[in-house]
C-alpha positions as CSV (number, residue, x, y, z in Angstrom):
1,X,37.7,28.3,-22.9
2,X,41.0,29.2,-24.4
3,X,43.6,26.3,-24.9
4,X,46.3,28.4,-23.2
5,X,44.1,28.7,-20.1
6,X,43.6,25.1,-20.1
7,X,47.3,24.3,-20.5
8,X,48.2,26.7,-17.7
9,X,45.7,25.0,-15.4
10,X,47.2,21.6,-16.1
11,X,50.4,19.9,-14.7
12,X,52.1,18.8,-16.8
13,X,50.9,21.1,-19.6
14,X,48.8,19.8,-22.5
15,X,50.2,19.9,-26.1
16,X,47.6,18.3,-28.2
17,X,44.0,18.6,-28.8
18,X,42.9,15.4,-27.1
19,X,44.5,16.4,-23.9
20,X,42.8,19.8,-24.0
21,X,39.4,18.2,-24.7
22,X,40.0,15.8,-21.8
23,X,41.0,18.6,-19.4
24,X,38.1,20.7,-20.6
25,X,35.7,17.9,-19.8
26,X,37.2,17.4,-16.3
27,X,36.7,21.3,-15.6
28,X,33.1,21.4,-17.0
29,X,30.5,21.1,-14.2
30,X,28.5,17.9,-14.4
31,X,24.8,18.4,-15.3
32,X,22.7,16.2,-13.0
33,X,19.4,15.4,-14.4
34,X,16.5,15.4,-11.8
35,X,15.2,12.1,-10.7
36,X,12.0,11.2,-12.4
37,X,9.0,10.3,-10.3
38,X,5.8,8.6,-11.5
39,X,2.4,9.2,-10.1
40,X,1.2,6.1,-8.4
41,X,-1.7,6.9,-6.1
42,X,-4.3,9.9,-6.1
43,X,-4.7,12.1,-3.1
44,X,-8.0,10.3,-2.4
45,X,-6.4,7.0,-2.4
46,X,-3.7,8.2,0.0
47,X,-6.2,9.7,2.4
48,X,-8.2,6.5,2.3
49,X,-5.2,4.3,3.2
50,X,-4.3,6.7,6.0
51,X,-7.9,6.5,7.5
52,X,-7.9,2.7,7.1
53,X,-4.5,2.4,8.8
54,X,-5.6,4.7,11.7
55,X,-9.0,2.8,12.2
56,X,-7.4,-0.6,12.1
57,X,-4.8,0.4,14.7
58,X,-7.4,1.8,16.9
59,X,-9.8,-1.1,16.6
60,X,-7.0,-3.7,17.3
61,X,-5.8,-1.7,20.4
62,X,-9.2,-1.4,21.8
63,X,-10.6,-4.8,20.6
64,X,-7.8,-7.1,21.7
65,X,-8.2,-6.2,25.5
66,X,-11.8,-7.1,25.2
67,X,-11.1,-10.4,23.6
68,X,-8.3,-11.5,26.1
69,X,-10.0,-10.1,29.3
70,X,-8.2,-12.7,31.5
71,X,-4.7,-11.5,30.4
72,X,-2.7,-9.4,32.9
73,X,-2.3,-6.3,30.6
74,X,-6.1,-6.5,29.6
75,X,-7.1,-6.6,33.3
76,X,-5.2,-3.5,34.0
77,X,-6.9,-1.7,31.0
78,X,-10.3,-2.9,32.0
79,X,-10.0,-2.7,35.7
80,X,-12.8,-0.3,36.2
81,X,-16.4,0.0,34.7
82,X,-15.4,3.5,33.5
83,X,-12.3,2.1,31.6
84,X,-14.4,-0.6,30.0
85,X,-17.0,2.0,28.8
86,X,-14.1,4.3,27.6
87,X,-12.5,1.3,25.5
88,X,-15.8,0.5,24.1
89,X,-16.7,3.9,23.1
90,X,-13.4,4.5,21.4
91,X,-13.9,1.1,19.6
92,X,-17.3,2.1,18.4
93,X,-16.1,5.4,17.2
94,X,-13.3,4.0,15.2
95,X,-15.8,1.6,13.8
96,X,-18.1,4.3,12.6
97,X,-15.2,6.1,11.1
98,X,-14.1,2.7,9.2
99,X,-17.6,2.4,8.0
100,X,-17.7,5.8,6.6
101,X,-14.5,5.2,4.8
102,X,-15.7,1.8,3.5
103,X,-19.0,3.5,2.1
104,X,-17.0,6.2,0.5
105,X,-14.6,3.6,-1.1
106,X,-17.3,1.4,-2.3
107,X,-19.4,4.4,-3.5
108,X,-16.6,5.8,-5.5
109,X,-16.1,2.4,-7.1
110,X,-19.8,2.1,-8.0
111,X,-19.8,5.7,-9.3
112,X,-16.7,4.9,-11.5
113,X,-18.2,1.7,-12.8
114,X,-21.4,3.6,-13.7
115,X,-19.4,6.1,-15.7
116,X,-17.3,3.4,-17.1
117,X,-14.1,4.9,-15.4
118,X,-13.4,2.1,-13.0
119,X,-9.7,1.2,-13.3
120,X,-9.3,-2.5,-14.0
121,X,-5.7,-2.7,-12.7
122,X,-6.6,-4.1,-9.4
123,X,-8.8,-7.0,-10.6
124,X,-7.3,-10.4,-10.7
125,X,-6.5,-11.7,-14.3
126,X,-5.1,-14.9,-15.6
127,X,-1.8,-13.4,-15.9
128,X,-1.4,-12.9,-12.2
129,X,-1.6,-16.8,-11.7
130,X,1.1,-17.2,-14.4
131,X,3.2,-14.5,-12.6
132,X,2.8,-16.2,-9.2
133,X,4.0,-19.4,-10.7
134,X,6.9,-17.8,-12.4
135,X,8.0,-16.1,-9.1
136,X,7.8,-19.3,-7.2
137,X,10.2,-20.9,-9.9
138,X,12.5,-17.9,-9.7
139,X,12.6,-18.0,-5.8
140,X,13.3,-21.8,-5.9
141,X,16.2,-21.1,-8.5
142,X,14.3,-23.1,-11.2
143,X,14.2,-20.2,-13.5
144,X,16.4,-17.2,-14.1
145,X,13.5,-15.1,-15.3
146,X,11.8,-13.0,-12.8
147,X,8.2,-11.9,-13.9
148,X,7.6,-8.3,-14.9
149,X,4.6,-6.5,-13.5
150,X,2.1,-3.8,-14.5
151,X,0.8,-1.2,-11.9
152,X,-0.2,-3.8,-9.4
153,X,1.5,-7.2,-9.1
154,X,-0.3,-10.3,-7.8
155,X,0.9,-9.7,-4.3
156,X,-0.6,-6.3,-4.2
157,X,-3.9,-7.6,-5.6
158,X,-4.0,-10.4,-2.9
159,X,-3.3,-7.7,-0.2
160,X,-6.1,-5.4,-1.5
161,X,-8.9,-8.0,-1.8
162,X,-7.9,-9.8,1.5
163,X,-8.3,-6.5,3.4
164,X,-11.4,-5.6,1.3
165,X,-13.3,-8.6,2.3
166,X,-11.7,-8.7,5.7
167,X,-12.9,-5.3,6.6
168,X,-16.4,-6.1,5.2
169,X,-16.6,-9.2,7.6
170,X,-15.5,-7.0,10.5
171,X,-18.1,-4.4,9.8
172,X,-21.0,-6.7,9.4
173,X,-20.1,-8.9,12.4
174,X,-19.2,-5.8,14.5
175,X,-22.6,-4.3,14.1
176,X,-24.3,-7.5,14.9
177,X,-22.5,-7.6,18.2
178,X,-23.1,-3.8,18.8
179,X,-27.0,-4.3,18.2
180,X,-27.8,-7.7,19.3
181,X,-31.4,-7.0,20.2
182,X,-32.2,-5.6,16.8
183,X,-30.5,-8.5,15.0
184,X,-32.2,-11.3,17.0
185,X,-35.6,-9.8,16.1
186,X,-34.8,-10.7,12.4
187,X,-32.4,-13.6,12.7
188,X,-32.0,-16.6,15.0
189,X,-30.1,-16.2,18.3
190,X,-27.3,-18.5,17.1
191,X,-26.0,-15.7,14.9
192,X,-24.7,-13.7,17.8
193,X,-22.1,-16.3,18.9
194,X,-21.3,-17.0,15.4
195,X,-20.8,-13.3,14.7
196,X,-18.6,-13.1,17.9
197,X,-16.4,-15.9,16.7
198,X,-16.1,-14.5,13.1
199,X,-15.4,-11.0,14.3
200,X,-12.5,-11.9,16.7
201,X,-11.0,-14.5,14.5
202,X,-11.0,-12.2,11.4
203,X,-9.5,-9.4,13.4
204,X,-6.5,-11.6,14.5
205,X,-6.1,-13.0,10.9
206,X,-6.2,-9.5,9.5
207,X,-3.8,-8.2,12.1
208,X,-1.3,-10.9,11.5
209,X,-1.5,-10.4,7.7
210,X,-1.1,-6.7,7.9
211,X,2.0,-6.9,10.2
212,X,3.7,-10.0,8.8
213,X,2.8,-9.8,5.1
214,X,1.8,-6.2,4.2
215,X,3.9,-3.9,6.5
216,X,7.1,-5.8,6.3
217,X,6.8,-6.9,2.7
218,X,5.7,-3.3,1.3
219,X,7.1,-0.8,3.7
220,X,10.1,-2.3,5.5
221,X,11.7,-4.7,3.0
222,X,12.4,-1.9,0.5
223,X,10.9,1.1,2.2
224,X,8.0,1.8,-0.3
225,X,6.4,5.0,0.9
226,X,4.5,5.6,-2.3
227,X,1.1,5.2,-0.6
228,X,2.0,8.2,1.5
229,X,3.9,10.4,-1.0
230,X,1.8,9.3,-4.1
231,X,4.9,8.9,-6.2
232,X,7.5,6.3,-7.1
233,X,10.9,7.0,-8.4
234,X,12.2,5.9,-11.8
235,X,14.5,3.1,-10.5
236,X,11.7,1.4,-8.5
237,X,9.2,1.7,-11.4
238,X,11.8,-0.1,-13.6
239,X,12.4,-2.7,-11.0
240,X,9.1,-3.6,-9.6
241,X,6.7,-2.4,-12.3
242,X,8.6,-2.6,-15.5
243,X,5.5,-3.1,-17.7
244,X,3.8,0.0,-16.2
245,X,7.1,2.0,-16.6
246,X,7.2,0.9,-20.2
247,X,3.6,1.8,-20.8
248,X,3.9,5.3,-19.1
249,X,7.1,6.3,-20.9
250,X,5.8,5.1,-24.2
251,X,2.6,7.0,-24.1
252,X,3.6,10.1,-21.9
253,X,7.3,10.4,-22.1
254,X,7.3,14.2,-21.1
255,X,4.9,13.9,-18.1
256,X,5.6,10.7,-16.2
257,X,3.9,12.1,-13.1
258,X,0.5,11.8,-14.9
259,X,0.3,8.1,-14.3
260,X,-3.4,8.0,-13.7
261,X,-5.5,7.7,-10.6
262,X,-5.2,3.9,-10.5
């Protein structure tokens, strides 16, 4: 751009090179770089999470009325034999769907293990205990250093394994209650009331854990939707997964979205 044009566009007119350069910079359109996103979850993982979420919600909505039959809201839902049968059928259908998802998840893990492709990110390591202790010190203002995390921090690992074993308990005890005649042919009759207690108790604990811990801590506190979109922006990666961010940018600086299946 000609200096004369710059001068005529300014008020008062510019007389030196420095002023002209400043004005030129002010008239130059700002180039905004696109926000970087890092691949966090594969399509398979996102579908598994969606299926798990759907099944758990349906099982809770149909299981709690059966547990608290004397409550007013439960009596309304179970007021007729037809409604009781419908609630049980929906509960069993969701249980079958959850079982299919669990078999797929476990089978995929076994296949990856056989091929030596199983990601180790989700397994607990000694560093997780050190990070947890450091986080306690940080929250109590006893340390200024907040721990830095890799792909999954210790809180996310606790969530995964708690739900992993919790769902396993629900599936096993649920089928025991579904087919008591078959089970009592092989096991003592006392296994039925024990399974009933374990099933209902684990369902309550899992529901409280998901709502109070997982849903609020992951999705509401900072609106983390990466499990649905599959991606995490650069700012969140730097803030919550600094070590993973450093690894990805160092190894694949030009394609951050190829962050692996996880």
